[in-house]
N, C-alpha and C positions, 0 to 999 in steps of 0.2 A: 536727388532723385528719390523715388518711392522705394521703401524697403519693407520687409515683413513687419517690423515693429510699427511703422506708420500705417500700414494697412490694418493692423489690429486696432490701433488707436482710432482710425477713421471709422472702422466698423462699430466700435464702442459708441462713439459720439452720434452716429446715425441711429443706433438703437435708442440712446438717451433722448434723441430728438422727438420720439413719439410718445414719451412719458406724459407730457402735458395733455395730449389728446386722450390717452387711455384713462388718465386720472379723472377726466370729466365725467366718465360713466361709472365711477366707483362711488357707491353710496355709503362711504365710511369717513370718519374724521381723518384728516391728513396724517396726524401722529400715529394712528392705528395702522394706516397703510405703510408708513415708514417702518414701524416696528415689525410688521409682517415681512416687509422686504428684507430686513436684516436677518430675521430668523430663517425664512425660506431660502434666501440666497446662501447663507452659511451652511445650512443643512444640505442643499443641493450640491455644493462643491465638496463637502465632506463625503457624501454618498458617491460622488463621481470618483474621488480618490480611492475609496474602498473598492468600488467595482473594477477600477483599472489597476488595482493592487499596488497603488502608490502609498508609501508611508509618509505620514506627517513628520517633518523634521523638528522635533521638540527642542533640540539644541539650538537650531537657527532661530526659532521663535523666542526662546528664553534670551538669547543674545541680543535680540532686537525688541524686546518686550516694551521698553519705554516708548520708543517711537511708534510701535504698533498701537499702543494704548492711545497716545495723543492723536494719531491720524484716524483711529477708529472713532474716537469721540467727535472729532471734527467732521467725519463723514456723516454721523448721525445728526449732528447739528445742521449741516448743509442741507440734508434732506428735509428736516423739519421746517427750516426757514423757507426753503424754496417751494415746497408743496403748499405751505400756508400762503405764500405770496401769490401762487397761482390761484388759490381759492378766493382770496380777498380782492385781488386785482385782476390782471389778465396774464395769460401766458407770455405775451410779448414783453410787457414791462418787467415781469419777474425774470425773464431770460436776460433782458438788457442789464438789469442790476447785478445779477449773478455773474455776468460776463464782464464786470469791472475787474474781476480777479485776474484774467490774463494780462491786463494793462499793468496791474500791480506787480505781477510776476516778471514781466519784461523789465520794469524799472528796478527790481531787486536782483535780477539775474547776474549782473556784473559783480555784485557784492557777495551774494549767497552761493552762486553756482560757478563763478569765475568764467562766465560766458560773455564774450564781447558782443555788444549790440551794433550790428552793421546798420548803416543809414537806410539801405534798401529794405531790410527786415523791419526797421522802425516804421517806414512808410507803409509796409503791408499791415502792420498792427493798427496803425492810425486809420488806414483805409477800411479795415474790417470793423473797427469801432464806430466809425462814421456810418457805415452800413447798418450796424445794429441800431443806432439812433434813428435812422430813416425807417427801418423795419418796425421799431417799437411804436411808432405813431405819435410820440410825444410832441413832435413838431407841428402836428395838425392843429388847426384853429379850434376844432371842436373836441380836442383831446380832453379826457376827464381822468387823469392819472390819480390813482388812490395812493395817498401819502404813506399809509401803513403798509401797503403792498411794496412800495419802494424801499422802505426801511427793512422789511423782511428779506427782500432780494439782496440788499447790501450786506446784511448779516450772513446770508448764504455765501456771498462772495468772500467775506472774511474767512469763513470756515473752509472754503475751497482753497484759498491760498495756503492755509495750514496743512491741508491734505497733501498738496504738491510738495511743500517744503519738507515735511517729515517723511514722506515716502522716499524722497531722494537720499535720506540719511540711512535707509535700511540697507544692510549689507549681507550678501551670501544667504539669501532666502528666496525660495521659489515664489512665483506669482500665486500659485494655489495656496500655499501655506500662509502667505501674506494676506490674501483676500479672505480666507475663511476666518482668520482671527479678527481682522478689521470689521467684517460684517457682524460677527458675534458681539464685538464691543460696541458697535453702532447700535445694535438692538438693545443692549444693556443700558446704553446712554439714554435712549428714548423711552425705555420702560417706565421709569418713575413719572415722567411728564405725561405719558399716555394714560397712566392710572389716575393721576391727580386731576387731569383735565377732563376725565370722563366719569368721575364719581357722581353717581346719581343719574347719569344719562342712560337712556335705553338705546342700545346698538342693535339695529335690525339687519340681519344678514340676508341677502338675496343671492341667488345662484350666479347671476351675472357678475356681481361684485366679487364673489369668492373666486370665480374663474379668472377674472382680470387681475386680482391681487396675486394669485398663484403665478400667472404669467409674468407679472412685474417682478416677482421674487426669483423665478427661474431664469427667464430670458434677459430682462432689463437689469437684473442685479447679478445673479450667478454667472451667466455667460458673459455679459457686457463688462463686468468688473474684472474678470480674468483677462479679457482683452486689454482693458484700460490699464490696470496696474501691472500687467505683464509687458507693457510697452513704454510707459512714461519715463522710466529710468534710463531708457536706451535711445531716446530722441531729445534734441535740445529743447530747453524750456520755451524758446521762441517759437519752435514748431508746435509744441503743445498749445501755446497761446493762440496762434493763428489758425491751425486746423480745428481747434476746439470751437471756433465760431460757426462751424457747420451745424452744430447742435441747435443753437437758438434759431438759425434760419429754418431748419426743419420744424422746430417747435411752432414758430410763428406761421409758416406756410400751412402746416397741418391744421392749426387752429382756425386759419382763415378759410381754407378749402372745405374742411370737414365740420367745423363748429360754427362757421359763419361769423367768427370774430373779424372785424373790419380790417382790410389792408388796402392801402391806397396805391396809386401809381408810384409815389415816392418810396413806398415800402417795397415794391417790386424792384425798383432801382437799387435800394439798399441791399436786398438779398443778392442781386447780381454782383454788387460791389464786394460783398463779403466773399462770395465764391471765387471771384477773380483774384482777390487778395490772397486767399488760401492757395490757389493754383500758382500764382506768380511767386509766392514765397518758396514753393518747391522748385520752380524753374531756375531761380537765381542762386540756389545752393551750389 
């Protein structure tokens, strides 16, 4: 049945599902957007802690610093690869490749997390993944999938796996302390790449891009990551995998409805299959 942690997790993935659409209107390099997300997100959470008079637990951070650094670096890399995949390919294909990660997590969960894979749960994951394939459009006869976009999406998936693995190793640390450090580290990870990749380039700021980047930093990073990282340690990896498929459905549907990226009848069937898999996975618990 649904609990508070799952509601937070679902809220986070719904927010994430609109990132591809918003990114389409930001006139900045993807690595600059990622850098701003990390900086703005971490500052937002830090200010929230100060305003609410909550102290950052430095002892907890120090005790978990190794895993915080690894997961923070992985977070920055996931953003870079995924946003770049959106830009060179499509939101649909980038989301498909990124969501190879849940399949990998399901396969690793018995070894890494000592979670038994039930046959019904496995069917739900397979059903959701088939739905993603349908939604992506790669089965269409006129599909023109960008190979570089696929590679970037798969690299994002690899980073996503590391984020989940090392977050579950964190002990006795609050969601806020965890996220503020991880976001700051993700920004530091992206900073050298953003500088090197834009040496000699002229970056023109327009008001719309600035407003949207701030929104991405505050809502889609600060708020969403508190929900996300405040919940994934308290729900099974299999639920993280299956419910996480809501995000690419929203990404693809928003790109189809609002950006006129093509979606076929089989894509609509795929979206329904994903949502049914997610719902059924909760009913059978």
